[in-house]
LUMPA-352982 format. One record per atom (N, C-alpha, C): x, y, z. Coordinates in steps of 0.1 Angstrom, whole numbers, plus 5000, padded with zeros to 4 digits. Layout:
XYZ;...
# end
This chain:
500949885000;500050005000;500950135000;500650214991;501450344989;500750454996;501450545002;500950675007;501050774996;500050844993;500050944982;500951054986;501851094977;502851204980;502451334974;501651334963;501151454957;500051424947;499151524945;498051504935;498651494921;499851564919;500351544906;500851404902;501251334912;501651194911;500351104908;499251134915;498051064913;497551104898;497751224894;497351264881;498051184870;499351154872;500051074863;499450934861;498950884872;498250754872;496950764865;496250874868;494950904861;495150914846;496150974841;496350984827;496550854820;496950754827;497150614822;495850534823;495050574833;493750504836;492650614839;492150674828;491250794829;489850764832;489450644835;488150604838;488050594854;487150674860;487050674874;485750624879;485750534889;484450484894;484450494909;483250514915;483150504929;482150394933;481750314924;480850204926;481350084919;481649974927;482249854921;481249784912;479949814913;479049744904;479149804889;479749924888;479949984875;481349964870;482249914878;483649904876;484049824864;484949874855;485449794845;486949774846;487449674840;488949644841;489649774837;490749814845;491549924842;491050054847;489850054854;489350184860;490150214873;490050334877;490450374890;489250374900;489450314912;488350304921;488650404933;487750494936;487850584947;486850534957;487350494969;486550434980;485950544988;484850594983;484150704990;483350645002;483150735012;482350695024;481050775023;479950725029;478750795031;478050755044;476850815047;476250775060;475950625061;475750565050;475350425051;476250325043;477450375040;478350285033;479750335035;480750235033;482150265034;482850205022;483250285012;483850225000;485150155003;485850185014;487050105017;486849965018;485649925023;485249785025;485149705011;485149775000;484949714987;486249724979;487349774985;488549804978;489149664972;489149564980;489749434975;488849384964;487549394966;486649344955;486949424942;487149544943;487449634931;488749584924;489749554932;491049504927;490749364920;489949284926;489649144920;488949164907;488049264906;487249284894;488249334883;489349404886;490249454876;490649604877;490249664889;490649804890;492149824889;492649924882;494049954881;494649984894;493950074901;494350124914;493150144923;493250134936;492250184945;492750294954;491950394955;492350514964;491450494976;492150474988;491450455000;491950555011;491150565022;491650645033;491650565046;491550435045;491750345057;492750235052;493550185061;494550075058;493749955053;494249895043;493649775037;494549655039;494149545044;494949425045;494749345032;495849325025;495849255012;497249185009;497249095000;498449024996;499349114988;500549074986;501549164979;501049204965;500349114959;499949144945;499049264944;498149284955;497249394955;497749514961;498649494971;499149614979;499749714971;500449684960;501049784951;500049864944;498849824943;497849894936;496749964945;497249984958;496350054967;497050184972;496350294970;496950424973;496250484985;496950504996;496350565008;496350715008;495250775011;495250925012;494550955025;494651085028;493951135041;492451125040;491951165028;490451165026;490151145011;489451045008;489151004995;488451114987;487351164993;486551274987;487451394983;488151444993;488951564990;490051534980;490551414979;491551374969;490851374955;489651314955;488851314942;488651454937;488251554946;488051684941;489351754938;490451734945;491751784941;492251734928;491951604925;492351554912;491551614901;490251634904;489351704894;489851844891;490251914901;490852054899;492052054891;492951954894;494251944887;493951914872;492951834869;492651804855;492051924849;491151994856;490452114851;491552214846;492652224855;493652324852;494452304839;494252184833;495052144820;494252204809;493052264810;492252314799;492252464799;492152524787;491952664786;490652704779;489852604778;488452624771;487552684780;486352744775;485352794784;484652684792;484552704805;483752614814;482452694819;481352644815;480152714818;479452644829;479252714841;478552664852;477152704852;476152614855;474752644855;474152604868;473452694875;472752654887;471452734887;470652714898;469352784899;468352694907;467252744910;466252674918;465452584909;465052634898;464052554889;464652564874;464652444868;464952444853;466452424850;467352414860;468752414856;469152294848;468552174851;468952064842;468352064828;467152124827;466552144814;467452244806;467852354813;468652454807;470052394802;470652314811;471852244808;471752154796;470652084795;470451994784;470252074770;469552184771;469352274760;470652334755;471452384765;472752444761;473652334755;473652214761;474452104756;474052074741;472752074739;472252034725;472652144715;472652274719;473052384710;474552374708;475352374718;476752374716;477352254709;476752134712;477152014706;476851994691;475952084687;475652094672;476752144664;477752204671;478852274663;480252244669;480252204682;481552184689;481552044696;482852014700;482951894709;482851944723;481851894730;481551934743;481451824753;481651854766;481451764777;480551824787;479651744793;478651804802;478251714812;477651764823;477051674834;476051584828;476251454832;475351354828;474151344837;472951344832;471851324841;471751434852;471751394865;471651484876;472751484885;474051444879;475251434887;475751574891;475151644899;475451784901;475951814915;476351714923;476651734937;478151724939;478551714952;479951714956;480751594950;480051494946;480651374939;480451384925;479351414920;478951434905;479851534898;480051654905;480751754898;482251724894;482951664905;484351624902;484351504891;483451414892;483351304883;483151354869;482351464867;482051524854;483351584850;484051654858;485251714854;486351614849;486351504856;487351404852;486951324840;485751344835;485351274823;485651354810;486151474812;486451564801;487751524794;487651504781;488851454773;489451564766;490651534760;491551644754;490851714743;489951644736;489251704724;488251814728;488051834741;486951924745;487152064740;486052124735;486052264731;485252354741;484252284748;483452354758;483052244768;482952294781;482452204791;481252284798;480252204801;479052254808;478852184821;478952254832;478852184845;477652234852;476752144856;475552174864;475952164879;475452264886;475752264900;474452274909;474152174916;473052174925;473552214939;472652264947;473052294961;471752304970;471952264982;470852274993;471352345005;472552405005;472952485017;474052585012;474352685021;475352785018;476752725016;477552795009;478952755006;479152634997;478052574993;478152454984;478652494970;477952594964;478352634951;479752704952;480052764962;481452824964;482452704963;482252594969;483152484969;483252424956;482152414948;482252364935;483152454926;482952584927;483652684919;485152674921;485552634934;486952624938;487752524930;487052424924;487752324916;487252314902;486052374899;485552374885;486152494878;486452604885;487052724880;486252774867;484952804869;484152834857;484552974851;484552974838;484853104831;483553184828;482453104828;481053164825;480053094834;479053174837;478053124846;476653164844;475653084848;474153124846;473453074858;472753164864;471753124875;470353144869;469653034868;468353034861;467453134869;467353104882;466453184891;466653134905;466153204915;466253174929;464853164934;464353044936;463053034941;462952954955;461752914958;461552844971;461952704970;463252674970;463752534969;464752514980;464752404986;465752374996;465752475008;464552515012;464452625022;465052575035;464952445038;465452385050;466952415052;467752395041;469152405041;469552555040;468852635032;469252765029;468652865040;467652825047;467152915057;466153025052;465653005040;464753105035;465153145020;464353225014;464653275001;465853354999;466053445010;467353525009;468553435010;468453325017;469553235018;469753165004;468653134997;468753074984;469553164975;469153294975;469853394966;471353404969;471653404983;473053404987;473853284982;473153164984;473853044981;474053024966;473053054958;473153044943;474153164938;474053274945;474853394942;476353364943;476753264950;478153224952;478853204938;478053164928;478653154915;478953284909;478053384911;478353514906;479553584913;479553554926;480753604934;482053554929;482053424925;483353374919;483653444906;482653464898;482853524884;483353674887;482853734896;483253874899;484753884902;485153784911;486553784916;487553724905;486953664895;487853604885;487653654871;487153774869;486953834856;486153744847;485153674852;484253584844;483153654837;482353574829;481153624822;479953554827;478853634827;477553584832;476453594822;475653494820;474453504813;473253524823;472453634821;471453664830;470153684824;469053634831;467653674827;467353814833;467453914825;467454044830;465954094833;465054004831;463654034836;463554014851;464553944856;464553914871;465454024878;464854114884;465654234890;466654184899;466454084907;467354034917;468553974910;468453914898;469653864891;470453974886;469754084881;470554204877;471354264888;470754264900;471454314912;472554224916;472354094916;473354004920;474553994910;474254034898;475354024888;476254144887;475854254894;476654374893;478054344898;479054404889;480454384892;481054274884;480254194877;480754094868;481354154855;482454124851;483154184840;482254194827;481754074823;481054064810;479754004813;478554074809;477254034811;476554014798;475953904795;475153874783;473653854788;472753934784;471453934790;470453884780;469353834786;468153784777;466953794786;465753794779;464553804786;463353814777;462153824783;460953854775;460853994771;461154084779;460954224777;462254304779;463354244783;464554314785;465654224779;466854284778;468054204774;468454224759;469654174757;470154174743;469454084734;468953974739;468153874732;466753874739;465653884731;464353884737;463453794729;462553724736;461653634730;460353624738;459353584732;458053564739;457353434735;456453394743;455553274740;454553314729;454453234719;453553264708;452053234712;451853124718;450453084721;450453044736;449653124744;449653094759;448453004761;448752874757;447652774759;448152654767;449252664774;449752564782;450352444775;450252434762;450852324754;452352334752;452752274740;454152284737;454552424734;455652464739;456152604738;456552644725;455952744719;456552814707;457052954711;458352974706;459053094710;459253184698;458853314699;459153404688;460253504693;461253504685;462353594688;462053744684;461953824694;461453964691;462554064690;463754024695;464954114695;466154034694;466954054684;468153974682;469054044672;470354054674;471254104664;471454014652;471153884654;471353794643;470053794633;470353824621;469253844611;468353724610;469053604610;468253474608;467253454619;467653494631;466853464644;465753574646;466053694640;465053804643;463753764637;462653774646;461253744642;461053594639;462053504642;461953374640;461053304650;460253214646;459453134655;460052994657;460252944669;460952824672;459852734679;459652614673;458752514679;459452414688;459252424700;460052334710;459152214713;459752114719;459052004724;458952004739;459052134745;458852154759;457452204762;456952154774;455652204778;455752324787;454952424784;454852534793;455652654790;455052774794;455752904792;456952914802;456852834813;457952844823;459252794817;459352724806;460552694799;461052794790;460352904788;460853014779;462153064783;462453104795;463753154799;464853044797;464552914798;465552814796;465952814781;464952834772;465152834758;466052954754;465653074760;466353194757;467753184762;468053124773;469353114778;470253034768;469652924763;470452834754;470752904741;469752984736;469953064724;471153164726;471053234738;471953344741;473453284742;473553164748;474853104749;475353064736;474453004728;474852964714;475353084706;474653194707;475053314699;476453364704;476553364717;477853414723;479053334718;478853204716;479953124712;479953084697;479153164690;479253164675;478753034669;477752974675;477052864669;476252914657;476252864646;475352914634;473952914639;473253024636;471853034641;470952924636;471152874624;470352754619;470552634628;471752614632;472052494641;471452524655;471352644660;470752664672;469252634672;468652684662;467152654660;466952504659;467652434650;467452294649;467752214662;468752254669;469052184682;467852194692;467352314693;466252344703;464952274698;464652274685;463452214680;463552064681;464752004680;464951864681;465051814695;465251894705;465451844718;464151794724;464151674729;462951614735;463251584749;462551644759;462851614773;462551474777;463351434787;463151294791;463351284806;463351174812;463651164826;462651234835;461451234831;460351294839;460551444841;461051524832;461151654833;460351724821;459251784825;458351844815;458151754803;458051624805;457951524795;456551504791;456251524778;454851494773;454751354769;453951274775;453851134772;452351094772;452150954770;450750904770;450750784780;449550764786;449250654795;447750614793;447650494788;446250434787;445250534779;445750584768;444950674760;444750814767;445550844776;445450974783;446751044780;446651184778;447951264776;448451304790;449751304792;450351324805;451551414804;451451524812;452751604814;453351534826;454551474824;455251414835;456451494839;456251554851;457351644856;457651604870;458051474872;458151424885;459551414891;460451494885;461851484890;462151574901;461351684902;461651784912;460451864915;460351924927;459152014929;459552104941;459152224941;459252324952;458152424950;457852514959;456752604958;456752684945;457952724941;457952804929;457652734917;458152614915;457952534903;456552474903;456052444914;454652394916;453652494911;453852624915;452952734912;452852744897;453952754890;453952784875;453452664868;453752544873;453252414866;451752414867;451152444878;449652434880;449052544872;449552664872;449052774864;449052744849;450152684845;450252644831;449252534827;449152434836;448152324834;446752384832;446452484840;445052544840;444752614827;445752654819;445652724806;445252624795;445552494797;445252394787;443752374785;443352374773;441852374770;441452224769;440952174781;440452034781;439652024794;438451974793;437551974804;437851854814;438651764809;438951644817;440351634822;440651734830;442051744835;442251694849;443251604851;443451544864;444851594869;444851664881;446051714886;446551624898;447751564896;448351474906;449651534911;449551574924;450751644929;451351564941;452651544941;453251484953;453851594962;454151554974;454751644984;456051714980;456251824985;457551894983;458451884995;459651834992;460651795003;461551915006;462251905017;463252005021;462852145023;461552155029;461052285031;461152335046;461652235054;461852265068;460552315075;460652415083;459552455091;458452525083;458752555071;457752615061;456952515054;457152385056;456552285048;454952295048;454352285060;452952285060;452252415054;452952525058;452452645052;452552655037;453652605031;453752605017;452852515010;452552395016;451652305010;450152355011;449852425021;448552485022;448452605012;449452675010;449452784999;449152714986;449852604983;449652534971;448252494969;447652444980;446252394979;445352514975;445552634981;444752744978;444952794963;446052774958;446252804943;445452704935;445452584939;444752474932;443152504932;442752544943;441252574945;440752684935;441652764930;441252874921;440852814907;441152694905;440952634892;439952514892;439252494881;438252384880;438752264874;439652194881;440152064876;439151954879;439051854870;438051754872;438351674884;439651644887;440051574899;441451624903;441651634916;442951664922;443351554931;444551504929;445051394937;446351444944;446351444957;447551484965;448251354972;449551354971;450251234975;451451274985;451551204996;452651225005;452251285018;452951245028;452651295042;452751445044;453451515034;453451655035;452151725035;451151655029;449751715028;448951665039;449351575048;448551515058;447751605067;448351715071;447651805080;447051925073;447051925060;446552035053;445052025052;444352145050;442952145049;442552155034;441852055029;441452055015;440351955012;439651975001;438551874997;438951774987;440251754985;440751674974;441051524978;441251444968;441751304971;443151304977;443351244988;444651234994;445051094997;446351064994;446950934997;448350955002;448650875012;449950885019;451150845010;450850745001;451850684993;451450684978;452450674969;452150664955;451550534952;451850424959;451250294957;449750304960;449250374970;447850384972;447150474962;447850574958;447350664948;447150584934;448150504931;448150434918;446950334919;446750274930;445650174931;444350234929;444150354934;442950434932;442750474918;443950524912;443850574898;443550464888;444150354890;443850234881;442450194881;441850214893;440350174894;439450274886;439950394883;439050494877;438950474862;439850394856;439850364841;439650494833;440450594836;440350714828;440850694814;440150764805;440550754791;440250904785;441150944776;440951074769;441051184780;441851164790;441951274800;443351334798;443551444805;444851514805;445351524819;446651474821;447151464835;448351554836;448551624848;449851674852;450251594864;451451534863;451951454874;453351524878;453251574891;454551644895;454651634910;455951624914;456251604929;457751594931;458151604943;459651584946;460151454943;461451444940;461951314936;461651194945;461751234958;461551124968;460151064968;459151134963;457751084962;457650984951;458350994941;458350904929;457050904922;456551014919;455251024913;455050964899;456250934893;456150864880;455550724882;455550664894;455050534896;453550524894;452850644894;451450644891;451150594878;451950604868;451650554854;452650454850;453350394860;454350284857;453550154853;454150084844;453649944841;453649864853;452749764854;452649674865;453849584866;
# end
């Protein structure tokens, strides 16, 4: 077993074995295995298994008993997680390309996917896969970037202060975008002002390092938060260098008309997206703005956005038993719930079923925010409303209530709905997508 002497020496090993894994179930021969610890697991306990599978080296922070054959391939560090992050920073420092960091309360993953679609239409890019946007996912994303990269897009999630700041310390973003600051993760941030401060750590980094920011200038607080950043590129519905509006306010698939743009091809252009709802308009404008800033041909920008089809339960338009479904079950907070319900109300269909799961991580505000959501729902004439999760348990309402998705699904299956329109939304932990899952 070797004691690590420097991150640069670990980087020399990484260059020979550039595939990194933290889960032995995904390990391939020749990979590096980082033995991370968590509340309910200790990766050090799987180090020998990783070597038996074929890991080139194991990085551990506890002494491992092994035979001589394996000992040479075990590297002991003080802390595996900080070593992983330090290695990611070292790798990041080998690049001089733009690194675009994206964060926000609502829509950051959709924005990231749209930006990736636009930039990948013209350049070699690397981006966060899925929702790997935390203290483990961000360094793993950085380490996945290869030499041919022309742009990197890094999604940053956060549920407490100083988290975005820590990601910036090793991602070293040159550009940044904060979608919005809403009522998300209130438990960790301590309120909406805490959310702004936490997300604003990205802008603080850009100010200190002469970076560039893309901002939705319709949101006054983002304009204020971005003051002092060297280069600002703005977009919005009624303000900004790029402006666009929703063509039809009917709650269906979003059509965007570009009302202000220096690019002649895009000026007055109408773009048909596969995204549901006007709340996705800022996400589309952000992607267009970034594409223009980095000289993606306008024709490719339009094609990329029109061809992007959302998946993974994010504003996903699908069908279930001859019913239309807006499946938006990956995340939920008071801000995103409000706009989703309001958008659903705009859809012209008399047979609308609203299925909402509880909103997690709201702390002491939870019952109040769930009751506020119920009052919003009461303003509309939905055919049925289904509320799921213990978060609604003590709220006052006249709607169908189920503690679990399993119970709600059993009830829903008995109704034999056909030709109805559903909105299914809730926090990830509620797993609202199970309502329409196959048996």
